[in-house]
N, C-alpha and C positions, 0 to 999 in steps of 0.2 A: 332353148333349155336353160334355165337357172342355176344359178353357181348350186351344189350339191351340201357346199358347207352352210350348217345348222345353227354352229355355235353364235351366240348374241354379243353384243358391242361392250358386257360388260367386262373388268380390267381382268389380265389373263393372270391366274395364280397356278403355281406352276404344282403340280400333282405328279405322284407314282403314274398316271397312265399319260400325263401330259408333261413330263419335266422341262425344266429349262435346262436345254441341254445344248451342245454343239450343232446339232442339227437347227434346232430353233434360232440360235444365233446365227448362222447360217442365211437363215430363211430372213431372217431380219435385214442383213446387211446385202443381200440380191436383190430385197425392193427397194429399200431406202437408199441405199447404194448400188456399188458395183462389185461387193466379197468381201473378204477379209481375209485377214493373214490368219495362218495359225498362231501365230504369238500374240495376236490379239486378245486371243478368246478364251483363255484363262481367266484374264483380270474382268471380263465381261461377265463370265457366268458367276462369279464370285457376287455380282450385284444383283438386286433385286430388280426384275426385268421393267417393271413399269416404272419406278421415280428413276431406273438408267434411261428407259426410252425417253419419257417427258424433259427429263436434263438435256437430252437430245435436240429435241424439239426447240426447248429453248435456246439451244446455243443458237441452233438453225436460226431462230426467229431473230434473234439478237445480234447475228453476223452483219458488219458493215458492207456496202457495198464495196466492189470491186475499186480500189484506188484508182483517178481519173488519169490516165496517158497523158503524154505532151499532146499527140496529136488528136486529142478529143476536144479539142479549142483549135486548132488549126482551121484555118481560111483553106478554102480551095485552091488558092492561088501556091499555098504552101505544100500541097502536094502534087510530086513528079509524075503526071499523066502522059508523059510522051506516048510511051507504051502502052497503059491501058491496066497496068498491073498490080498497082503501088495498092491500093486499097485490097486488093485480094491478099496481097504479103501482108499487110497489117491484121488483115481478117486472121488468117492463118496462125499468124503468131498468136493473136488474141486468143482465139480458140485454145490454141496450145497451152497459154497460160491458166486458161480457164478449166479445162482439163487435168492439170497440174494441180490446182488448186483444190477442183473438187473430191479429188481423193485423198485429200487431205481430212476434208471435213465434207462428206460428199449430200449429206439429207439435203440441207437450202438449195443447192443447184441442181441434183436430182429434181426435186419438186420446179425449181425454175424452169430446168429443158420441160417437164411435163407442160408446163405453161404455154412455153415456145410453139407447142403442137396445139395448143385451144384457142391462143390468141395471137393468129399467126400473123408474121409480115415475112415477107422475103429480101434477104438479102442482096439475091440477083437482082432485084424491083429497083431498090433505092440506092443501093450500091454506092455506098459513102461510109466511110468507117466512123466519124463520128456518131453518127444515126445509128450504129449498131452498139456504139458504147452505152450510147442512153435508153435501147430499146433494153437491152441483156440489163441493166442496172433496175431497170423498172421493174424486171422480171424477178429479179432478186429482192427487191426493195419491198416487195408486194406479194411476194410467194408465198408468205405464211399470214400473210395480213388481212386485211378488209376487202372484199371482193368488189362491193361498189366503189371503194376509191380505186381500186387495182382495175375496173374497167372505165372509171371517167378519166384516170390518167393516162392509159391506154390508147385511148380513142385520139388523143392531140397528140402524140408522141409522132414525131416527125416522119418516122418510118411506118407507121400506120394512115397519115394524113396521104401519103403517096401510094402505098400499095393498095389503097383501098379509096383512091380517088376522090378524099376529101378536099385536097388541094384545086379540085376542078368543081367543086361542088358549089353551086353560087345560084344567088335568089331567081336568075333568068332560063338557067338551066340544072336543075337540081340532078345530083347524081346519085343513087340512091345505093349504091355497092356497099358503103358501111352502113347504113343502117338496117341492110337486111342482112350483112351477117351478125349483127351486133344482137339482132332478135333469133335469128335462124343457128348460130354457130355459139356465139358468146353467152348467151343467159337464157333463150327460152326452148330452144329447139326448134325443130323444121316444122311448121305448120303447128305451130302451140302457143295457144293464145296472144296471138296476133292476127292481122289482117293484112293484105294489099297496099289498104288502104292507108293502115296505121305507117308502114315502109313508108309512101309517100310524102305523109305530113312529117316522119319525123325525119326524114331525107330535110326538107325545108328547114326543119328547126336545126339542122346541122350545117347551114350554109355559113360562109363567113369566113372561114380559114384558108384564105388565097393570096394575103399577102407573104409575095417570097422576093426576099433580099438573094440574091445568086452571086453576088458576089463575096457574102459573109453564108452563103446558104443557110436563110433563116428562113422560117415559114411562121408567119404570122398571122392574127386577126384583124380583118377588114370591115367595120360596120356596113360601109355602105352597100357590101355584097350580100349581106346577111337577111333574111327573107323577114321582117320583122313584122307580117301580119299573122292574126288568129291561125292557127292548126289545131285539127282534132284527131288526138291519139288515145287509144284505147275508152274510147266516147268523153274524155274531158277535152273543153273547147278553152284555150287559152294562148297569148302569145307567146310560145315554149323557144328556149333556145337551147343549146348545147347540154346547159347543166339541167336546165329545166326538165326535158326526155330523160336524163339518168335519173333523177330525183324519183320522176313520175313511174318511173320502168320498174325501179325496185320499190315502190312505196305499192303498185297496184299488183306486179306479177311476183312479187318476192319468193312464194312459194314455189311457183313453177323455175324459178330461177334455181333457188337451193338445190331443187329435185335434179336438174339439169346438171349443173356442176357437180353434185355429189356424184352421179353416176359415171359421170367423166372420171373423177378420181378412182369410184373402186374399181372401175375396169382395168385402168393401168395400175393400180396396186394392190388391187386383190386379185380380181378372175376376170376377162374379158366376158362369161357368161354372169349378167349381175344378178345378186342375190334382191330382189327389190324390196323386203323387209327391212334389212339393213341399210340400204341406200334413200328409204322413207327416213329413216329412224337418224341418218346424217344430217339427212337433208332438215329435220325440225330441230337439232343443233345448232347448224348453220343460222336459220332462220330466229331461234329464241337468241342469238347472242348477236344480231345486228348483222349478219353476213360476215362476220369474223371467222376465218380459217382457222385459225390455229386450235380453237378446239376441235375441230371435226378432224382434222390431223393426230391430236392429240388422244383423241377418242378411238379412233383407228386403230392406228401403230400401238397402242396398249391394250387390245381388244382380245379377247379367246378369240373370237372370230378370225382375227388376221392372224394370229400363231394357230389355229387349227391344222393338223394334219392333211386334209383333204385340198390345202393350196400348195403345200410343198411340190414344186417343178410342176406347175399348173400354168407357170407364166412361160412364153415364147418371148426369148432375149429380142430386142431391137439389133440391128446392126451395131449403134452406137454402144450399147450393153456388152454387148458381145466382145468387142474386142477393147474397150473400156475394161472389163473384167480379166483380161488378160493382163493390161499392165497392172492392176491392184494386186493382183493376185503375185507378182514380183516384185512390189511396194518400187514401181520404177517411175525415174522421172524424164519426161521427155523432154528431148531438143527440138530446136524449130522444125529441125529435117524431118526428124522419127514424127513430130506431131503431124508435119503436113503428109507425112504418110499414112497416120492412121483417119486422121480427115479425108483423106481419098480413097481409103480402103471402105468408108460406111460410103461417101458420096458416090460413089461407081455404083455401090448397090441400091441406091436410090434414100439414102436419108444423110442429107447435108445438115450440118448444125446450123441453126437458124435459119434457115432456108427450107421449108416442108414443101411436098411435091405440088400443093395449092394451097388456097384459103381454109378449106376443109381441114386440113394437117394429114399424118401419117394415117394408115388405116389402123398399124399395128397388130398385133396379136397373128396370126396364122398369115396374114399377108407378109411378114418377114419372109418366110420359106417356104419355095418352091424347088423343083429339082433342079433351076437356073442358079439360083441364088446361093443354094446348098452346094454345088459345086465352086462357086466365085468363092465361098467363104472357107472351102478346104483349101483352096490355093492361096488365100491372103492370108490365112493360120500358117501356110509352110512359110511364107514370104516372113511371116512376123516374127515370129518362134526361131527361124534360121537368123536372122538381125538382131536379135535379142541374145540368143547365145551366143553365136559366134563372136558378137562386139563387146559383150560384157561374160565373158567366161568365168571370172573370177566370184561372181555376182549368183551364177547358175550353181558352180559348186559350193559353196557356202550355202545356196537356199535348199542344195539337196540334203546337205550335212545336218544344217540347222532342224529343217521339217522331219527327219529320220533319225535325229540322234546319231550322227555318223554311223547308219548301220550297216553291217554285210550282209545282211538277210536279202538277197534280191525281190523275193515276194515283197514283204515287208515294206521295202522302198518304194516298189511300182504302187501298191495301196495304196498307201501313205499320200504319196504325191499325188495320185490319180484322184484321190476321195478329196486333197484339197477344193479344186474345182467342181465340186458337186454338191448338192444340199445334202443329198439324200444317196451318195456314193451310185454305184452301177445298178443299174436292174439286174445284170445277170452276171453268174459268176465266168459264164465263157467270154465275157466281156473284159473281165480283167483277165482273163488266162492269152486273149489275144493281144493286151497288151503286154504282157510281159513277155511273150513270145517276141514281140516288136523290140523291148527294152533290152533283150538278152545278145540281141544282134548276132554276130557269127563267132561269138566266144565260146568255146566246147563247154559242154556242161559241167565236167569234172570242176572248173573254174568255180561254178557256182555252190555244187554240191559240197566239196571241202572247204568253203571260205577262204578261198586263194583272193575272188573278188574285191574289192572294194571302192568307195568312192576318193579315195585317196591315190588310185592310179592316175595312168596317164590324163591330162588335162584334158586332150582333144578326145580321147577316149571316151570319158565320160561324156562329154560335152553331146560327141555325135549320139551317146545312147538316149539322151534327154533328150534331144531334136529328133530321134525315132519314136520315142514314146510320145511326147506330146503332138506329132503330127498323126499318129494313127488316132489317139484320144479325139483328135479334132473330126475325126469322120464319126464319133458317136452319135446317133443321134441324140443322146443325152446330152450333149452340150450345149443345144439350143434350149434348155430347159432351166428353169431355176424358181 
């Protein structure tokens, strides 16, 4: 079934029927980030939406990659691997730093995370911290850049050469893994514009990256292991090497590549049900711009199609989106212990940063939620809210006071807090009533009726109320959508 959104890719222009309002700002940041705080919304509403979004995309495009940590240049002997955990410890700290940074300026690294589920490598397969840094900064550098360059660079990443067996691919025993996934997953799609013989011949062209200096853990090209004979790919015969195949692929199959890539972008950032006409238009833009991604993302995020109301709450949050959204709402900075916990929450549910389930990536959409994962999300939400609230009581009290202007109207407090977690509020009044009951706790009703209760009460009691409210909110079906 196709997406029912019939709006065009024309730039979004606010109207009486489609105003630039809080709801659309929340929708924007639910898709390009992990939510937005109430304090940030008024300033955004004062701006022209298209000019504002274009500036966000330009900023994301120009962001430098993460500074190189000392361990990124370490040799294997410099790691303490007696217990086999140091690379994981570094991984968890690096991911925590990455989460904290992406919460400040989310767009570039939200897109980079998306690409990590397209151009997949698995940390557990190469398990070497410097290769992780190289892979992630490749994602950052190319997230909004040229897709041909992206593919060319990614195929020679150390992590990719290990994961898809390029290191084992030589002229005597060609390994087809990278060639197959390059066509099937990274550029063209399953059985779309290539043959099994094209895979075999491309694998021969990709031979040669077999040199390995294990003292320094460096992988390099060795000419004598490369197949230096003619190959026939897409009907063209020549003595192709790695770069020759990439050039041929984008020259001969450019339209198919753009269609495949833009379909993935649409499914992730707009709707799992593809609007074929919109995807084709995005593909045309990508092809006309010589595979540059920047105009594709700018056109999409600035479009009336992206901001159409049919897209509100049409996206099922991944586990990473869900837990990161909680952190973002409180504008919280994770320490390494907290970061490790958040990584574990998502990982135990099947979504590990930079380590998708297989080369095809996470399936996304409805695969995130079933009866089992929903129950586990509830449990982890309770743990997360509990740790956040009881270890940061002043932060929580200030959050409640600032958000509600220190109101003592309990219904207003509950509705205001809850609405901040949702693009369009809750679906029914009965859900608000349920959360109001939870928040009131066991305090006699007359305290609320007579205005005796307020947010300056005992800190422990207010935090207990907040904990009850957030735990109950996490059990609503709406919480999985954005």
